[in-house]
C-alpha positions in Angstrom: 43.3 -58.1 -38.0 45.3 -60.6 -35.9 44.6 -64.2 -36.6 44.8 -66.6 -33.5 44.7 -70.3 -33.5 42.4 -71.9 -31.0 43.7 -75.2 -29.4 42.1 -77.9 -27.2 43.7 -79.0 -24.0 45.6 -81.6 -25.9 47.4 -79.0 -28.0 45.6 -79.6 -31.2 44.3 -76.7 -33.3 40.5 -76.8 -33.6 39.8 -73.4 -35.2 41.0 -69.9 -35.9 39.6 -66.7 -34.7 40.4 -63.0 -35.8 40.9 -60.1 -33.4 40.3 -56.5 -34.7 43.2 -54.3 -33.4 40.8 -51.2 -33.6 39.0 -52.7 -30.6 42.2 -52.6 -28.6 43.1 -49.0 -29.7 45.0 -49.9 -32.9 48.4 -48.9 -31.3 50.3 -49.6 -28.1 50.4 -46.6 -26.0 53.8 -47.1 -24.2 53.7 -43.9 -22.2 50.3 -44.6 -20.8 51.4 -48.3 -20.2 54.4 -47.2 -18.2 52.3 -44.8 -16.2 49.9 -47.6 -15.2 52.6 -50.0 -14.2 54.3 -47.4 -12.1 50.8 -46.7 -10.4 50.2 -50.4 -9.7 53.7 -50.9 -8.2 53.4 -47.7 -6.1 50.1 -48.8 -4.8 51.7 -52.0 -3.4 54.1 -49.9 -1.2 53.1 -50.0 2.4 54.7 -46.7 3.5 54.9 -47.5 7.2 58.7 -47.1 7.6 59.5 -44.7 10.4 62.7 -43.6 12.3 63.2 -41.2 15.2 64.5 -37.7 14.5 66.5 -35.7 17.0 63.4 -34.0 18.2 61.8 -37.4 19.1 64.8 -39.2 20.8 64.9 -39.0 24.5 67.6 -36.9 26.1 68.5 -33.4 27.2 68.6 -30.5 24.8 71.5 -29.0 26.6 74.9 -28.8 24.9 77.4 -31.5 26.1 80.0 -28.8 26.9 80.5 -25.2 26.3 81.3 -23.9 22.8 84.9 -22.6 23.6 87.7 -23.2 25.9 87.8 -26.9 26.2 90.1 -27.6 23.3 87.7 -30.1 21.8 85.6 -29.7 18.7 82.3 -28.0 19.2 79.5 -30.3 20.1 75.8 -29.9 20.2 73.2 -32.0 22.2 73.3 -35.7 22.9 70.3 -36.0 20.5 72.2 -34.9 17.5 72.4 -37.3 14.5 76.2 -37.3 14.7 76.2 -39.1 18.1 75.5 -42.7 18.9 72.0 -43.0 20.3 70.9 -39.7 18.7 68.3 -39.1 16.2 68.3 -40.0 12.5 69.2 -37.3 10.0 66.4 -36.9 7.5 64.3 -39.3 9.6 61.7 -41.4 7.7 58.0 -40.8 8.4 54.9 -42.8 7.3 53.6 -41.6 3.9 51.2 -42.6 1.3 52.8 -43.7 -2.0 49.5 -44.4 -3.8 48.7 -43.0 -7.2 45.6 -42.7 -9.2 44.6 -42.9 -12.9 41.3 -42.2 -14.5 39.3 -45.4 -15.3 39.4 -44.8 -19.0 43.3 -44.6 -19.0 43.5 -47.8 -16.9 41.4 -49.5 -19.6 43.5 -48.1 -22.4 46.7 -49.2 -20.7 45.2 -52.7 -20.2 44.2 -52.9 -23.8 47.7 -51.7 -24.9 49.3 -54.4 -22.8 47.1 -57.1 -24.4 47.7 -55.8 -27.9 51.5 -55.8 -27.3 51.2 -59.4 -26.3 49.2 -60.3 -29.4 51.7 -58.5 -31.7 54.6 -60.5 -30.1 52.8 -63.8 -30.5 52.6 -64.2 -26.8 48.9 -65.1 -26.5 47.6 -68.6 -26.6 43.8 -69.4 -26.8 42.3 -72.6 -25.5 38.8 -73.7 -26.2 38.1 -74.2 -22.6 39.4 -75.1 -19.1 37.2 -77.4 -17.1 38.3 -79.4 -14.1 36.0 -81.6 -12.1 38.2 -81.0 -9.1 41.5 -79.2 -8.3 44.3 -81.1 -9.9 47.7 -79.5 -10.4 49.2 -82.3 -12.4 46.3 -82.1 -15.0 46.7 -78.3 -15.3 50.4 -78.5 -15.7 49.8 -81.1 -18.5 47.6 -78.7 -20.3 50.3 -76.0 -20.2 52.8 -78.5 -21.5 50.6 -79.5 -24.4 50.1 -75.8 -25.3 54.0 -75.4 -25.1 53.8 -72.8 -22.4 57.1 -73.0 -20.6 57.5 -69.4 -19.3 55.6 -67.2 -16.8 52.0 -67.2 -17.8 48.8 -65.2 -16.9 45.7 -67.3 -17.4 42.5 -65.3 -18.2 39.3 -66.9 -17.5 35.7 -65.6 -18.1 34.8 -65.6 -14.4 36.1 -67.0 -11.1 36.5 -70.8 -11.1 37.7 -72.4 -7.9 38.8 -75.6 -9.5 41.0 -73.6 -12.0 42.4 -71.4 -9.4 43.3 -74.2 -7.0 44.8 -76.3 -9.9 47.1 -73.4 -10.8 48.2 -71.9 -7.6 51.2 -74.5 -7.1 52.3 -74.0 -10.6 55.5 -71.8 -10.7 55.1 -68.4 -12.3 51.5 -69.0 -13.4 48.6 -66.8 -12.2 44.9 -66.9 -12.9 42.6 -63.9 -13.1 39.0 -63.4 -14.3 38.6 -61.0 -17.3 37.1 -58.3 -15.0 40.3 -58.2 -12.9 42.8 -57.9 -15.7 45.2 -55.0 -15.4 48.3 -53.7 -17.3 50.8 -54.6 -14.5 49.6 -58.2 -14.3 49.8 -58.7 -18.0 53.2 -57.1 -18.5 54.7 -59.1 -15.5 54.1 -62.4 -17.4 55.8 -63.5 -20.6 52.8 -65.2 -22.0 49.0 -65.0 -21.7 46.6 -67.9 -21.9 43.0 -67.0 -22.7 40.0 -69.4 -22.8 37.9 -68.7 -25.9 35.0 -67.4 -23.7 37.4 -65.2 -21.8 38.8 -63.6 -24.9 35.4 -63.0 -26.4 34.3 -61.4 -23.1 37.4 -59.3 -22.9 37.0 -58.0 -26.5 33.3 -57.2 -25.8 34.4 -55.2 -22.8 37.0 -53.3 -24.7 34.6 -52.6 -27.7 32.1 -51.2 -25.2 34.8 -48.9 -23.8 35.6 -47.7 -27.3 32.0 -46.9 -28.1 31.6 -45.1 -24.8 34.7 -42.9 -25.5 33.4 -42.1 -29.0 30.0 -41.2 -27.8 31.5 -39.0 -25.1 
């Protein structure tokens, strides 16, 4: 069991909660975690780079001059990659870099990423984040009270426009609903900030996944 302190927005501890490691898979699956991160990064690649090969460049396919008798080095066509204006050697073509992982593996990788953060004391829990209107200064003050001074991923139970707009101008801080958490987003931030409701919802989702895999 991992004990986590729950703070209010002023940075004062109000209670303590426990997290059962078995819900998150008991151990950090580093190989699976790496596979997921590589997949998410690969899926961001556009893959539209293209250059012209010698077969696409405009120009005659006739040899510039005959093979022998000129005293010069042998030369092919004007479209060869060795001449200015010729085609590219090993020309780039549009390609799809996307990768796929089974849904259960993505969930296991996500749980492993959160478990790694918990074990490294990089998770902070706040009793709630409620803003009457978008206010960056107030959100930055909450982070300061919670002693979060590094890149941080804020996990909330569901989309909240005021929270998102309050955090979007804070450097190295991103906000995601629990349903959208993934291994790459978690690993790309030094710390995580959960609201109490978000953490409870996340653990319920993970526990449901464990029960589903056991029954299968």
